[in-house]
N, C-alpha and C positions, 0 to 999 in steps of 0.2 A: 626537418619538422614533419613533412608529409609522410616520410617513411615510418616515423614513430607513431603517427596517427594510424597508419595502415596496420601496424603491429597490434595496437590496441583494438582496432576494429576486428581483426581476425581472432582475437581472444575472447570475444563476448558473443553469446547467443541470447536473443530475445525470444521468450516464449509468449505467444499471443494466445490466451485461452478464450474460447468462444462458447457462448450459449445463446444463440439467436441474437436479437438486437441487430439485425442484418444491416440496416442503413449505416450504423456506426462502424461495422466491419468494412463496408465499402469505403467509408470516409477514411478510416485508419490506413487502409491499403493504398488508397489514392494519394493521400498526403505523403506516405512513406515513399511511394514510387516517384512522385513529383519532386521530392526533396532528396532523392538518391540516398535513402536510409542505408548506411554502410554495413550494418551488422547482419549476421545470419539470423533468420527468423524461422522458428518452428511454430506452426499454427495447430493448436490442439482444439478441435471442434467437437463439442459435446451438445450441439444444438439439434434442432429438428428440421431446419430449412434445407431442402434438397437443391435448390437453385444455387445457393452459395457454394455447395460442394462441387457442382459442375464448374463454376467460375474459378475457384481457388485450386482445383485439381490440375489445372493447366499452368505450367511454369511460364507460359508466354503472356498470360493476362497482365501481369505487372513486370515488364521486361527489365526494369532497373532495380529489381529486388532479388536477393538470394533467399528464397523461402521454400519451405517444404510443408505441404498440407497433409495433416493426419486426421482421418475421420474416426471418431470414437463413438461408443454407445451413448445414447442420450443421457445427459446428466440428471437422471430422475431422482437420485439420492445423493447426499453428501459423500457417502462411501464410494459411489461410482465416480464422483468428481475427484475425490482424493486419489483413487486408482489411476485416473487419467493423468494427474499431476506426476505421480510416481513413474508412470510409463514414459511420458514425454521427457522427463528429466534423465531417464536412462539413455535417451537418444542424443543428448547433448555431447558434443565432442570438443568443446572449448573449455578453458579453465575457469571461465566466469559466466554467470547467467543472471538474467533478470526477467521477472514476470511483467506482462503488460495486459491491460484491459483495452477493449476496442473503442472506448470513448475517451481515452486519454492520449496525450502527446508527450513523448520523451524528447528532451533537448539533447542533441547529439553530443555537444561539447560537455554537457554534464555527465553523460554516460562515459565518455572518454576519460574525463578527469577522475571519475570513480574507479575505472579499471586501472588507470595509472597509479592511483593512490594505493589500491590493494596490492598491486604488483610490487610496490616498493615498501610495503609495511606488512610484514607477515603476522604481526600480532593483532591485526584487525580482521574481523570476520565479515563485515559488510560495510558498504559505503554508498552514500547518496548525496545529492545536493538539496537545494531548496524546492519544496513542493508547494504548488499553488492550486487552489480550487477556484474554478471560474463558472459563471453562468452565461447563457446565450440569450439574446433578445432578437426577435420578439417572442419566440417560442422557447422557453427554458428547457423543454424536453426534446427539442429538435436537434438535428444533426448539424445544421448550418445557421448562421446568423452573426450578429455582432457580439463580441465579448463586452459585456457591460458591467460585470461585477467580478471582483477577484479578491481572494482571501489567502494570505500566506498561512500555511499550516505549520504550527510549531513543531520543531524537532531539534534535539540537541545531540552533540557527540557524547558518547559514554566511554570515557577513557581511563577510568579507575583501574588500578592493577588487580584488585580483588573482584572475583565474580559476584560475591555477595553485595559489594558496594554498587556495582553496575546494575544489579537487579533492583535494588532499592531506588536508584536514580531513574531507572527506566519506568518503574511503576509510578514514580512521583511526577514524571513528565512524559506520559506514554505517547509513543508514536510507532505505529507498526513498521516492522522491518520488511514487510512483504515486497515492497517495491524497490528495495535496495538491491544493488549489485552484490551477488554472493559468490563465494567459491563453490564450484559445482559439487565437490565431494561433501561439503558441509550441508548444503541445502538438500541433497539427496537423503542424508541422514534425518533431517528434520521432517521431511514429508513421508519418509518410511515410517517414522514414529507416529505421525498424524494418521496415516492409513491404519496402522496396527492398533493404535489405541482407540481410534474412531470416536472422539468425544461427540456427544449429541448436542452439546451447547456450543453455538457458533462463536461466542466470545472466547470461550476456553480454547476452541480450536485455533483461533487467531493468536491468542496469547502463547499457546504451546510452541509454535514455530518461532515467534519473535523472541521469547524468553530463552529458548534453546540457543539461539544465536548470541544473545546478550551474555548468557552464562559461559559460552564457549570462548569469547574473546571480545575485543574492543569494537565499538561501533563509531563510524565517522560520518558526520554531516558537514559537507562542504558549503561554502557561502556562494555557490553558483546556481543559476537556474537549472533545474533538473527535470521536473515533471509538471505538466499541466493536467489537472484532473477535472473533468466536467461534473458540475454539481447539478443533479436533477431534482425536480420537485414532484412529490407524490407519485414516484415510480418505484417499482420493486419494493414497495412497503407493504408488509403484511401485518396482521395482528401479532405475529410472533415478535415483532420489534417494539410493541407497545410497552408502556411502563409496567402494567399489571403482569404481562408475560415475563418481564425481567424478574419480578418477585416470585412469580409462580414457578419459574424454572429452577430457582435456587432451592425451592422446597421439594423438587422432584428427587426421587431416589437416584435417577440417572445422573443428576447434577453432582451429587456427592461422589459417585463413582468417577465421574469425569474429573473432578477437582483432585481427588486422590491420585489418579493416574498421571494427571498433569504435574502435580506437585512432585511425585516420585521421579518422573522423567527429568525435570529441570533440576531437582535437588541432587540427583546423582551426578550431574555435570558439575554443579557448584562444589559438591563434596570433593570430587577429584581435582578440580582446579585450585581450590583454596586449602585443601588438606584438613577439612573439618568433618565432623560426623554428619551422617545423613540426617539425623534428627535436627541438628543445628541448622543445616541448610534448608530443611523443610519449614522450620519456624521462621527463617528469614523470608522465605517466599510468602508465607501467610501474613507476616507483618507488612510486606510491601503490597500484597493484594488488598488488604483492608484499606490502606491509604488510597489505592487506585479506585476501588469500587464505590466508596462512600460518596465522593463528589460526583461520580458518574450518575448514581441514583438520584442524588439531590438535584443535579442539573436537569436530568430527565423529568423529574417531578415538576420543576419550575416551567419547563417548556410545555409539558403535557397540560398543566393546569392553567397557565396564564400566557402562553405563547410569548415567553419572555424575550427570546432572541429575535432580532431582525437581521436578515442577511443583507448587509449594506454595501454601498458602492465603495470602491477602494479596498483598503486592507484593514478595515475596522468593523466591529460589530457595535450595535447600539443597545444600551440597557434602557428599556422603556418603563420599567416599574421597579421601585426600590422598597416595597413593603414586604420584605422577606426577613427571616431570621438573620442575625448579624453574620453567622458563619457562612451561610449561603451567599449573602451579599458580598462578603469579602472574597469568596471564591470567584464570583462573577467579575468583581472589580479588578482583581488580579489578572483574570483572563483578558479583559479589555485592555488593560495597561500593556500586556505583552503584545497585543495586536497593534497598538499604537507605536510601540518601539519597532515594529517590523515594517513601518511605512517606507523606510529607506530601501528595504529589500524590494518592496513593490515598485517603487519608482525606478530602481535599477532594472527590474524585470522588463518594464516597458521600453527600455533602451536596447534590449537584447535583439539582435537581428533575426535570430531563428524564431523567437517569440513573435516578432512582428510578421514573419512569414506565415506562422500559424494563424494569426489574426486575419491577415489578408486572405488566406485560403478559406477560412470559415465564412468570410464576407462574400467571396467570389461564388461560393456554392449556394448562397441563400436564394430561395425561390423569389421571383419578382412578384 
């Protein structure tokens, strides 16, 4: 059993992308070192902090980790950020890779099971387990504290044989593949395309890499704890993320160019996979995108106008007002029902020994 685990461990590289938020970087590295994180780590730093460079440049700082620190130019633009991703991916020497943020915690067993699944199922392009968003008290934006709120983030497997069907299913229940375990050859292609096309719209940029993966093959979501993602309040939020900007960006000439390029890139994969015309593949993407974007805009409108959602304890959200159009209310009601069905996953999460270690680690580091 241990020899099999060691084989899986040697086949995965974790890419930790940085842009400042230094306390979270120290936290990520400290927990990984303390827990003997078994995978190769490539640290791609596009931040401005000089002290962290000194600390991470020494392989002796965290003696229980196998990591390499790479200093990149400051991530002043998305293009520079994309170029950083392309370069660090070129340095990966393992057959599988996964991206990490410095405020999140991967569950080792979830990563191992994902690598195992992909190793045994060649028709699948990515794999992950259950992803959870959590908040910390008393300071929700702090690096340490007690986990007091946790939300299971919905994700489904996409196992249809046809790429067209997987695309429609993905749009209908969207969950980014960014944090999935990928085959290294595949993800290099996705991020090469992202750099070359350079969409200005951040949503289309995310959709591009996710939908290229979905179009290329099946996507697996396992029923095991996989990733804990810290939810922050009122941080990294700019006016770019506001509702008006969502509408404004759609009206920009650059948005139209972005969507055309995105549609062409994904449609070419669908056309080759399904043996259909490029035009039919593009129409399929447009159909799915309409279903995806409509509820996103409506839900944003409800949150923007009436602060409709409350991030609640456990694995559920609370609907505080119901004076909305029936369509919007049905969407919210369906969303809440899905969260209630996931309570079992939440209760199982809190029995996981590694999750409990993360919880205790966060409490231990809390300032008195």
